[in-house]
VEXKOLKOL-351675 format. One record per residue: residue in three letters; residue number from 1; x, y, z of N, C-alpha, C in turn. Coordinates in pm, whole numbers. Example, Ala and Ser with C-alpha at 12.3 -4.5 7.8 and 13.67 -1.06 7.14 Angstrom:
! VEXKOLKOL-351675
+-------+------+--------+--------+--------+--------+--------+--------+--------+--------+--------+
! lumke ! fike !    nc1 !    nc2 !    nc3 !   cac1 !   cac2 !   cac3 !    cc1 !    cc2 !    cc3 !
+-------+------+--------+--------+--------+--------+--------+--------+--------+--------+--------+
!   ALA !    1 !   1319 !   -569 !    780 !   1230 !   -450 !    780 !   1320 !   -330 !    780 !
!   SER !    2 !   1285 !   -225 !    708 !   1367 !   -106 !    714 !   1290 !      3 !    787 !
+-------+------+--------+--------+--------+--------+--------+--------+--------+--------+--------+
! end
This chain:
! VEXKOLKOL-351675
+-------+------+--------+--------+--------+--------+--------+--------+--------+--------+--------+
! lumke ! fike !    nc1 !    nc2 !    nc3 !   cac1 !   cac2 !   cac3 !    cc1 !    cc2 !    cc3 !
+-------+------+--------+--------+--------+--------+--------+--------+--------+--------+--------+
!   UNK !    1 !   -291 !   1428 !   -937 !   -343 !   1344 !  -1030 !   -460 !   1315 !  -1042 !
!   UNK !    2 !   -524 !   1279 !  -1150 !   -679 !   1173 !  -1125 !   -652 !   1016 !  -1206 !
!   UNK !    3 !   -766 !    933 !  -1106 !   -758 !    829 !  -1112 !   -893 !    814 !  -1209 !
!   UNK !    4 !   -914 !    712 !  -1284 !  -1076 !    621 !  -1305 !  -1044 !    526 !  -1258 !
!   UNK !    5 !  -1158 !    427 !  -1157 !  -1214 !    353 !  -1090 !  -1310 !    273 !  -1156 !
!   UNK !    6 !  -1329 !    195 !  -1181 !  -1450 !    143 !  -1228 !  -1486 !     -1 !  -1206 !
!   UNK !    7 !  -1604 !     39 !  -1114 !  -1717 !   -113 !  -1086 !  -1749 !   -178 !  -1161 !
!   UNK !    8 !  -1717 !   -347 !  -1166 !  -1792 !   -422 !  -1267 !  -1839 !   -523 !  -1198 !
!   UNK !    9 !  -1922 !   -624 !  -1268 !  -1967 !   -745 !  -1213 !  -2120 !   -746 !  -1297 !
!   UNK !   10 !  -2179 !   -894 !  -1227 !  -2289 !   -904 !  -1286 !  -2392 !   -826 !  -1263 !
!   UNK !   11 !  -2507 !   -795 !  -1312 !  -2638 !   -717 !  -1260 !  -2721 !   -772 !  -1162 !
!   UNK !   12 !  -2705 !   -688 !  -1091 !  -2798 !   -669 !   -912 !  -2668 !   -717 !   -813 !
!   UNK !   13 !  -2564 !   -755 !   -871 !  -2448 !   -765 !   -788 !  -2406 !   -706 !   -641 !
!   UNK !   14 !  -2422 !   -561 !   -685 !  -2425 !   -462 !   -599 !  -2321 !   -329 !   -658 !
!   UNK !   15 !  -2311 !   -339 !   -775 !  -2224 !   -238 !   -817 !  -2281 !    -88 !   -779 !
!   UNK !   16 !  -2397 !    -33 !   -804 !  -2445 !    128 !   -819 !  -2481 !     81 !   -641 !
!   UNK !   17 !  -2493 !      7 !   -574 !  -2531 !     19 !   -437 !  -2418 !    111 !   -338 !
!   UNK !   18 !  -2312 !     39 !   -369 !  -2139 !     36 !   -326 !  -2169 !    165 !   -347 !
!   UNK !   19 !  -2159 !    233 !   -492 !  -2109 !    350 !   -552 !  -2174 !    475 !   -481 !
!   UNK !   20 !  -2334 !    412 !   -450 !  -2431 !    541 !   -395 !  -2397 !    514 !   -217 !
!   UNK !   21 !  -2378 !    447 !   -181 !  -2317 !    393 !    -31 !  -2176 !    508 !     -9 !
!   UNK !   22 !  -2062 !    463 !    -68 !  -1957 !    541 !   -118 !  -1991 !    685 !   -127 !
!   UNK !   23 !  -2066 !    726 !   -162 !  -2063 !    872 !   -224 !  -2130 !    923 !   -119 !
!   UNK !   24 !  -2183 !    863 !    -63 !  -2307 !    909 !     83 !  -2184 !    938 !    203 !
!   UNK !   25 !  -2101 !    814 !    209 !  -2036 !    806 !    346 !  -1886 !    924 !    281 !
!   UNK !   26 !  -1861 !    951 !    235 !  -1782 !   1029 !    168 !  -1812 !   1183 !    163 !
!   UNK !   27 !  -1957 !   1227 !     86 !  -2047 !   1344 !    112 !  -2012 !   1431 !    243 !
!   UNK !   28 !  -2075 !   1312 !    359 !  -2084 !   1317 !    479 !  -1957 !   1370 !    541 !
!   UNK !   29 !  -1829 !   1356 !    489 !  -1739 !   1372 !    476 !  -1625 !   1521 !    426 !
!   UNK !   30 !  -1712 !   1542 !    334 !  -1749 !   1695 !    276 !  -1584 !   1665 !    161 !
!   UNK !   31 !  -1589 !   1522 !    116 !  -1444 !   1528 !     50 !  -1549 !   1478 !   -122 !
!   UNK !   32 !  -1633 !   1478 !   -142 !  -1692 !   1441 !   -257 !  -1709 !   1606 !   -369 !
!   UNK !   33 !  -1693 !   1603 !   -487 !  -1681 !   1679 !   -582 !  -1828 !   1660 !   -695 !
!   UNK !   34 !  -1923 !   1761 !   -660 !  -2025 !   1730 !   -755 !  -2127 !   1679 !   -687 !
!   UNK !   35 !  -2244 !   1589 !   -818 !  -2320 !   1512 !   -732 !  -2345 !   1421 !   -782 !
!   UNK !   36 !  -2378 !   1330 !   -728 !  -2389 !   1214 !   -762 !  -2459 !   1181 !   -848 !
!   UNK !   37 !  -2447 !   1117 !   -978 !  -2517 !   1113 !  -1150 !  -2592 !    949 !  -1143 !
!   UNK !   38 !  -2656 !    901 !  -1167 !  -2723 !    781 !  -1210 !  -2781 !    786 !  -1340 !
!   UNK !   39 !  -2751 !    703 !  -1459 !  -2826 !    696 !  -1542 !  -2943 !    586 !  -1550 !
!   UNK !   40 !  -3073 !    560 !  -1548 !  -3139 !    465 !  -1527 !  -3196 !    447 !  -1682 !
!   UNK !   41 !  -3242 !    239 !  -1714 !  -3334 !    212 !  -1796 !  -3440 !    248 !  -1770 !
!   UNK !   42 !  -3568 !    226 !  -1837 !  -3689 !    220 !  -1863 !  -3725 !    132 !  -1735 !
!   UNK !   43 !  -3617 !     51 !  -1717 !  -3650 !    -46 !  -1600 !  -3615 !    -30 !  -1468 !
!   UNK !   44 !  -3562 !    136 !  -1448 !  -3475 !    148 !  -1311 !  -3407 !     62 !  -1311 !
!   UNK !   45 !  -3277 !      4 !  -1423 !  -3168 !    -48 !  -1381 !  -3135 !     63 !  -1416 !
!   UNK !   46 !  -2957 !     47 !  -1395 !  -2834 !    122 !  -1388 !  -2783 !    132 !  -1514 !
!   UNK !   47 !  -2777 !    227 !  -1618 !  -2693 !    252 !  -1696 !  -2522 !    237 !  -1652 !
!   UNK !   48 !  -2507 !    357 !  -1616 !  -2353 !    400 !  -1489 !  -2406 !    469 !  -1418 !
!   UNK !   49 !  -2334 !    499 !  -1302 !  -2304 !    564 !  -1228 !  -2194 !    657 !  -1226 !
!   UNK !   50 !  -2204 !    791 !  -1203 !  -2020 !    849 !  -1187 !  -2046 !    887 !  -1064 !
!   UNK !   51 !  -1942 !    934 !  -1015 !  -1916 !   1038 !   -916 !  -1735 !   1102 !   -898 !
!   UNK !   52 !  -1772 !   1214 !   -886 !  -1570 !   1283 !   -890 !  -1570 !   1323 !   -724 !
!   UNK !   53 !  -1444 !   1261 !   -659 !  -1441 !   1326 !   -564 !  -1355 !   1437 !   -549 !
!   UNK !   54 !  -1379 !   1509 !   -446 !  -1256 !   1631 !   -464 !  -1098 !   1603 !   -446 !
!   UNK !   55 !  -1034 !   1697 !   -460 !   -865 !   1655 !   -465 !   -852 !   1631 !   -290 !
!   UNK !   56 !   -825 !   1501 !   -308 !   -779 !   1454 !   -123 !   -615 !   1473 !   -149 !
!   UNK !   57 !   -577 !   1488 !    -31 !   -394 !   1495 !    -58 !   -367 !   1410 !     40 !
!   UNK !   58 !   -272 !   1295 !    -56 !   -178 !   1197 !     33 !    -49 !   1219 !     28 !
!   UNK !   59 !     61 !   1229 !     74 !    199 !   1271 !    105 !    232 !   1401 !     49 !
!   UNK !   60 !    132 !   1478 !     -8 !    168 !   1601 !    -82 !    103 !   1598 !   -219 !
!   UNK !   61 !     30 !   1484 !   -244 !     36 !   1439 !   -370 !   -132 !   1503 !   -391 !
!   UNK !   62 !   -216 !   1561 !   -465 !   -304 !   1597 !   -423 !   -427 !   1469 !   -587 !
!   UNK !   63 !   -477 !   1429 !   -519 !   -578 !   1308 !   -601 !   -739 !   1362 !   -642 !
!   UNK !   64 !   -796 !   1321 !   -743 !   -910 !   1346 !   -780 !   -928 !   1216 !   -805 !
!   UNK !   65 !  -1024 !   1130 !   -796 !  -1073 !   1002 !   -823 !  -1229 !    987 !   -902 !
!   UNK !   66 !  -1268 !    976 !  -1009 !  -1345 !    944 !  -1058 !  -1431 !    807 !  -1077 !
!   UNK !   67 !  -1473 !    772 !  -1041 !  -1572 !    653 !  -1047 !  -1684 !    641 !  -1140 !
!   UNK !   68 !  -1698 !    493 !  -1146 !  -1786 !    479 !  -1269 !  -1868 !    327 !  -1243 !
!   UNK !   69 !  -1969 !    285 !  -1278 !  -1996 !    149 !  -1267 !  -2023 !    120 !  -1411 !
!   UNK !   70 !  -2006 !    -28 !  -1497 !  -2034 !    -82 !  -1555 !  -2182 !   -150 !  -1534 !
!   UNK !   71 !  -2268 !   -103 !  -1669 !  -2385 !   -184 !  -1622 !  -2414 !   -331 !  -1639 !
!   UNK !   72 !  -2496 !   -394 !  -1572 !  -2474 !   -549 !  -1588 !  -2519 !   -636 !  -1687 !
!   UNK !   73 !  -2651 !   -572 !  -1762 !  -2728 !   -629 !  -1827 !  -2609 !   -677 !  -1971 !
!   UNK !   74 !  -2625 !   -795 !  -1994 !  -2536 !   -821 !  -2151 !  -2537 !   -734 !  -2238 !
!   UNK !   75 !  -2665 !   -653 !  -2274 !  -2743 !   -624 !  -2380 !  -2691 !   -526 !  -2380 !
!   UNK !   76 !  -2602 !   -420 !  -2276 !  -2524 !   -275 !  -2249 !  -2410 !   -300 !  -2288 !
!   UNK !   77 !  -2388 !   -439 !  -2358 !  -2202 !   -419 !  -2372 !  -2127 !   -329 !  -2459 !
!   UNK !   78 !  -2191 !   -266 !  -2535 !  -2136 !   -164 !  -2588 !  -2090 !    -40 !  -2522 !
!   UNK !   79 !  -2167 !     -2 !  -2423 !  -2179 !     84 !  -2300 !  -2026 !     10 !  -2244 !
!   UNK !   80 !  -2049 !    -59 !  -2209 !  -1892 !   -130 !  -2102 !  -1777 !    -96 !  -2164 !
!   UNK !   81 !  -1785 !   -131 !  -2325 !  -1681 !    -88 !  -2366 !  -1609 !     71 !  -2345 !
!   UNK !   82 !  -1729 !    186 !  -2352 !  -1714 !    304 !  -2377 !  -1644 !    365 !  -2188 !
!   UNK !   83 !  -1692 !    263 !  -2071 !  -1661 !    306 !  -1936 !  -1570 !    238 !  -1905 !
!   UNK !   84 !  -1458 !    136 !  -1982 !  -1373 !     81 !  -1919 !  -1222 !    172 !  -2007 !
!   UNK !   85 !  -1293 !    283 !  -2094 !  -1144 !    346 !  -2165 !  -1074 !    383 !  -2042 !
!   UNK !   86 !   -981 !    407 !  -2047 !   -873 !    444 !  -1946 !   -872 !    453 !  -1837 !
!   UNK !   87 !   -901 !    331 !  -1794 !   -924 !    281 !  -1650 !   -787 !    282 !  -1576 !
!   UNK !   88 !   -786 !    296 !  -1479 !   -633 !    300 !  -1365 !   -669 !    195 !  -1289 !
!   UNK !   89 !   -789 !    122 !  -1213 !   -832 !     25 !  -1135 !   -949 !    -10 !  -1180 !
!   UNK !   90 !   -981 !   -159 !  -1108 !  -1101 !   -196 !  -1102 !  -1133 !   -278 !   -993 !
!   UNK !   91 !  -1254 !   -238 !   -960 !  -1363 !   -325 !   -831 !  -1486 !   -414 !   -861 !
!   UNK !   92 !  -1432 !   -564 !   -896 !  -1468 !   -675 !   -890 !  -1598 !   -719 !   -791 !
!   UNK !   93 !  -1678 !   -666 !   -835 !  -1801 !   -689 !   -743 !  -1912 !   -834 !   -757 !
!   UNK !   94 !  -1887 !   -915 !   -652 !  -1918 !  -1043 !   -697 !  -2053 !  -1052 !   -581 !
!   UNK !   95 !  -2123 !  -1140 !   -663 !  -2245 !  -1161 !   -581 !  -2232 !  -1283 !   -558 !
!   UNK !   96 !  -2237 !  -1272 !   -401 !  -2173 !  -1404 !   -352 !  -2253 !  -1533 !   -312 !
!   UNK !   97 !  -2450 !  -1484 !   -401 !  -2533 !  -1591 !   -402 !  -2497 !  -1699 !   -491 !
!   UNK !   98 !  -2520 !  -1835 !   -406 !  -2472 !  -1957 !   -480 !  -2493 !  -1930 !   -676 !
!   UNK !   99 !  -2642 !  -1882 !   -749 !  -2707 !  -1942 !   -792 !  -2659 !  -1830 !   -861 !
!   UNK !  100 !  -2566 !  -1696 !   -843 !  -2480 !  -1645 !   -967 !  -2294 !  -1649 !   -957 !
!   UNK !  101 !  -2304 !  -1786 !   -947 !  -2170 !  -1846 !   -924 !  -2123 !  -1813 !  -1097 !
!   UNK !  102 !  -2206 !  -1861 !  -1189 !  -2207 !  -1899 !  -1326 !  -2177 !  -1788 !  -1391 !
!   UNK !  103 !  -2291 !  -1664 !  -1342 !  -2273 !  -1529 !  -1398 !  -2170 !  -1481 !  -1325 !
!   UNK !  104 !  -2139 !  -1468 !  -1227 !  -2006 !  -1354 !  -1214 !  -1852 !  -1459 !  -1285 !
!   UNK !  105 !  -1860 !  -1545 !  -1330 !  -1759 !  -1589 !  -1438 !  -1778 !  -1527 !  -1543 !
!   UNK !  106 !  -1894 !  -1528 !  -1611 !  -1951 !  -1507 !  -1749 !  -1900 !  -1345 !  -1738 !
!   UNK !  107 !  -1908 !  -1243 !  -1645 !  -1851 !  -1129 !  -1671 !  -1774 !  -1113 !  -1665 !
!   UNK !  108 !  -1667 !  -1167 !  -1552 !  -1529 !  -1144 !  -1552 !  -1469 !  -1194 !  -1679 !
!   UNK !  109 !  -1522 !  -1304 !  -1746 !  -1448 !  -1343 !  -1889 !  -1486 !  -1223 !  -2002 !
!   UNK !  110 !  -1615 !  -1183 !  -2006 !  -1671 !  -1072 !  -2092 !  -1586 !   -966 !  -2074 !
!   UNK !  111 !  -1514 !   -903 !  -1922 !  -1497 !   -765 !  -1915 !  -1333 !   -804 !  -1959 !
!   UNK !  112 !  -1281 !   -917 !  -1961 !  -1131 !   -936 !  -2001 !  -1135 !   -914 !  -2110 !
!   UNK !  113 !  -1262 !   -934 !  -2214 !  -1259 !   -939 !  -2340 !  -1269 !   -814 !  -2385 !
!   UNK !  114 !  -1306 !   -751 !  -2277 !  -1338 !   -602 !  -2347 !  -1243 !   -536 !  -2346 !
!   UNK !  115 !  -1173 !   -529 !  -2230 !  -1016 !   -479 !  -2195 !   -928 !   -538 !  -2309 !
!   UNK !  116 !   -926 !   -615 !  -2324 !   -841 !   -640 !  -2433 !   -850 !   -564 !  -2585 !
!   UNK !  117 !  -1012 !   -558 !  -2647 !  -1033 !   -504 !  -2743 !   -969 !   -363 !  -2774 !
!   UNK !  118 !   -930 !   -339 !  -2615 !   -875 !   -166 !  -2606 !   -729 !   -185 !  -2562 !
!   UNK !  119 !   -665 !   -291 !  -2581 !   -519 !   -310 !  -2566 !   -512 !   -310 !  -2414 !
!   UNK !  120 !   -602 !   -357 !  -2311 !   -577 !   -368 !  -2133 !   -546 !   -494 !  -2183 !
!   UNK !  121 !   -443 !   -550 !  -2049 !   -462 !   -686 !  -1995 !   -574 !   -722 !  -1866 !
!   UNK !  122 !   -681 !   -769 !  -1842 !   -719 !   -756 !  -1741 !   -658 !   -774 !  -1592 !
!   UNK !  123 !   -567 !   -882 !  -1644 !   -454 !   -942 !  -1500 !   -329 !   -830 !  -1488 !
!   UNK !  124 !   -312 !   -769 !  -1578 !   -198 !   -621 !  -1532 !   -255 !   -513 !  -1510 !
!   UNK !  125 !   -358 !   -501 !  -1517 !   -422 !   -366 !  -1422 !   -477 !   -376 !  -1249 !
!   UNK !  126 !   -450 !   -317 !  -1184 !   -462 !   -316 !  -1065 !   -646 !   -332 !   -985 !
!   UNK !  127 !   -651 !   -444 !   -928 !   -764 !   -492 !   -933 !   -807 !   -568 !   -741 !
!   UNK !  128 !   -924 !   -525 !   -743 !   -958 !   -546 !   -608 !  -1077 !   -615 !   -612 !
!   UNK !  129 !  -1148 !   -762 !   -558 !  -1265 !   -826 !   -571 !  -1349 !   -780 !   -414 !
!   UNK !  130 !  -1466 !   -783 !   -454 !  -1547 !   -702 !   -357 !  -1633 !   -880 !   -339 !
!   UNK !  131 !  -1643 !   -908 !   -232 !  -1760 !  -1054 !   -216 !  -1863 !   -981 !   -163 !
!   UNK !  132 !  -1953 !   -972 !   -235 !  -2068 !   -882 !   -128 !  -2211 !   -998 !   -143 !
!   UNK !  133 !  -2243 !   -914 !    -41 !  -2393 !  -1041 !     35 !  -2328 !  -1111 !     82 !
!   UNK !  134 !  -2270 !  -1076 !    146 !  -2188 !  -1190 !    268 !  -2321 !  -1213 !    336 !
!   UNK !  135 !  -2425 !  -1185 !    391 !  -2507 !  -1136 !    465 !  -2620 !  -1274 !    386 !
!   UNK !  136 !  -2643 !  -1320 !    298 !  -2709 !  -1403 !    228 !  -2692 !  -1588 !    302 !
!   UNK !  137 !  -2790 !  -1630 !    325 !  -2831 !  -1746 !    397 !  -2730 !  -1828 !    313 !
!   UNK !  138 !  -2749 !  -1847 !    157 !  -2707 !  -1939 !     49 !  -2561 !  -1848 !     35 !
!   UNK !  139 !  -2532 !  -1776 !     72 !  -2356 !  -1713 !     59 !  -2262 !  -1848 !     30 !
!   UNK !  140 !  -2191 !  -1832 !    -96 !  -2114 !  -1918 !   -107 !  -1962 !  -1889 !    -41 !
!   UNK !  141 !  -1925 !  -1984 !      2 !  -1795 !  -2000 !    106 !  -1691 !  -1936 !     27 !
!   UNK !  142 !  -1628 !  -1808 !     63 !  -1505 !  -1774 !    -19 !  -1390 !  -1847 !    -84 !
!   UNK !  143 !  -1387 !  -2004 !    -33 !  -1270 !  -2040 !    -75 !  -1327 !  -2110 !   -186 !
!   UNK !  144 !  -1449 !  -2126 !   -194 !  -1522 !  -2139 !   -344 !  -1511 !  -2038 !   -441 !
!   UNK !  145 !  -1546 !  -1957 !   -396 !  -1596 !  -1849 !   -501 !  -1400 !  -1800 !   -533 !
!   UNK !  146 !  -1274 !  -1796 !   -484 !  -1172 !  -1768 !   -519 !  -1132 !  -1796 !   -634 !
!   UNK !  147 !  -1119 !  -1953 !   -649 !  -1041 !  -2011 !   -795 !  -1145 !  -1933 !   -894 !
!   UNK !  148 !  -1246 !  -1906 !   -903 !  -1346 !  -1871 !  -1005 !  -1386 !  -1710 !  -1048 !
!   UNK !  149 !  -1355 !  -1680 !   -952 !  -1332 !  -1488 !   -937 !  -1261 !  -1425 !   -895 !
!   UNK !  150 !  -1147 !  -1485 !   -882 !  -1022 !  -1417 !   -821 !   -902 !  -1501 !   -864 !
!   UNK !  151 !   -888 !  -1504 !  -1046 !   -781 !  -1519 !  -1076 !   -657 !  -1463 !  -1088 !
!   UNK !  152 !   -636 !  -1317 !  -1038 !   -551 !  -1273 !   -983 !   -448 !  -1237 !   -850 !
!   UNK !  153 !   -559 !  -1367 !   -754 !   -492 !  -1395 !   -646 !   -515 !  -1254 !   -560 !
!   UNK !  154 !   -555 !  -1139 !   -593 !   -497 !  -1015 !   -514 !   -600 !  -1062 !   -422 !
!   UNK !  155 !   -631 !   -895 !   -341 !   -673 !   -874 !   -202 !   -860 !   -870 !   -240 !
!   UNK !  156 !   -952 !   -928 !   -140 !  -1043 !   -938 !   -175 !  -1100 !   -870 !    -17 !
!   UNK !  157 !  -1239 !   -873 !    -57 !  -1282 !   -775 !     71 !  -1417 !   -844 !    100 !
!   UNK !  158 !  -1480 !   -867 !    205 !  -1611 !   -927 !    211 !  -1708 !   -806 !    249 !
!   UNK !  159 !  -1803 !   -793 !    203 !  -1919 !   -671 !    165 !  -2071 !   -701 !    203 !
!   UNK !  160 !  -2131 !   -615 !    280 !  -2300 !   -625 !    272 !  -2290 !   -491 !    234 !
!   UNK !  161 !  -2293 !   -454 !    120 !  -2283 !   -279 !     68 !  -2462 !   -230 !    132 !
!   UNK !  162 !  -2532 !   -283 !    103 !  -2657 !   -221 !    127 !  -2680 !   -240 !    286 !
!   UNK !  163 !  -2551 !   -257 !    397 !  -2578 !   -165 !    496 !  -2435 !    -91 !    553 !
!   UNK !  164 !  -2367 !    -86 !    434 !  -2253 !    -10 !    391 !  -2087 !    -65 !    493 !
!   UNK !  165 !  -2126 !   -244 !    469 !  -2049 !   -302 !    524 !  -1913 !   -329 !    397 !
!   UNK !  166 !  -1801 !   -285 !    448 !  -1646 !   -356 !    332 !  -1659 !   -237 !    237 !
!   UNK !  167 !  -1754 !   -113 !    197 !  -1765 !    -16 !     82 !  -1652 !     53 !     70 !
!   UNK !  168 !  -1611 !    151 !    204 !  -1527 !    241 !    230 !  -1380 !    128 !    166 !
!   UNK !  169 !  -1371 !     31 !    267 !  -1294 !    -39 !    262 !  -1208 !    -90 !    139 !
!   UNK !  170 !  -1322 !   -134 !     38 !  -1298 !   -192 !    -74 !  -1209 !    -41 !   -164 !
!   UNK !  171 !  -1266 !     59 !   -184 !  -1231 !    190 !   -207 !  -1098 !    234 !   -177 !
!   UNK !  172 !  -1079 !    184 !    -57 !   -974 !    237 !      5 !   -836 !    186 !    -38 !
!   UNK !  173 !   -913 !     35 !    -85 !   -767 !    -81 !   -116 !   -755 !    -63 !   -275 !
!   UNK !  174 !   -874 !     -8 !   -371 !   -826 !     -7 !   -505 !   -778 !    159 !   -544 !
!   UNK !  175 !   -762 !    243 !   -432 !   -702 !    370 !   -463 !   -552 !    296 !   -434 !
!   UNK !  176 !   -515 !    245 !   -309 !   -410 !    199 !   -266 !   -309 !    161 !   -408 !
!   UNK !  177 !   -416 !     41 !   -427 !   -318 !    -27 !   -559 !   -309 !     52 !   -695 !
!   UNK !  178 !   -360 !    114 !   -706 !   -351 !    228 !   -830 !   -261 !    289 !   -806 !
!   UNK !  179 !   -230 !    386 !   -681 !   -169 !    515 !   -662 !     25 !    375 !   -668 !
!   UNK !  180 !     54 !    280 !   -602 !    134 !    186 !   -593 !    189 !    128 !   -725 !
!   UNK !  181 !     38 !    109 !   -814 !     82 !     88 !   -942 !    151 !    185 !  -1033 !
!   UNK !  182 !    117 !    343 !  -1021 !    151 !    464 !  -1065 !    296 !    493 !   -991 !
!   UNK !  183 !    301 !    490 !   -913 !    461 !    521 !   -834 !    572 !    411 !   -875 !
!   UNK !  184 !    505 !    270 !   -927 !    600 !    158 !   -969 !    646 !    198 !  -1115 !
!   UNK !  185 !    525 !    253 !  -1192 !    540 !    279 !  -1346 !    647 !    409 !  -1343 !
!   UNK !  186 !    631 !    511 !  -1279 !    710 !    638 !  -1192 !    847 !    553 !  -1246 !
!   UNK !  187 !    921 !    485 !  -1146 !   1060 !    441 !  -1160 !   1117 !    410 !  -1225 !
+-------+------+--------+--------+--------+--------+--------+--------+--------+--------+--------+
! end
């Protein structure tokens, strides 16, 4: 079974950091396939990151996960459309700093529009919300972020991606949600 998971969120929220740290952790365990690929703009901002995991086995089922991040810059909206095609699950990486609350909401709204254009409903896809940068002194309390950034009332994970905290847990949570969704769809 092949899965496609996309990390989306505002520019500088920590999407690329999540995927790079995840790649490093999984590579150490020998369960990555291929190299970590990063394409950057002239300003050293990420266009997208792609990583393949080797097939791992869960209950007799071989699973291969393709992970991508969307670019955070609004000017790269057309690229986000391409990356979202065929998505199985989403990780919404939220920048917890108080000054970024509005931009988090705008990215959520724009992502819903991109998916709607492709015939997807953002609210019907498996999603995990990751509240990143929880170590910031101005980190918004979770109970204030929830109504704005988690309209699904789905599972959320607190993280500090640069320290590796919450990164693997987020990945495990989204893979589990996607597998459950696929198993239910077969019935």
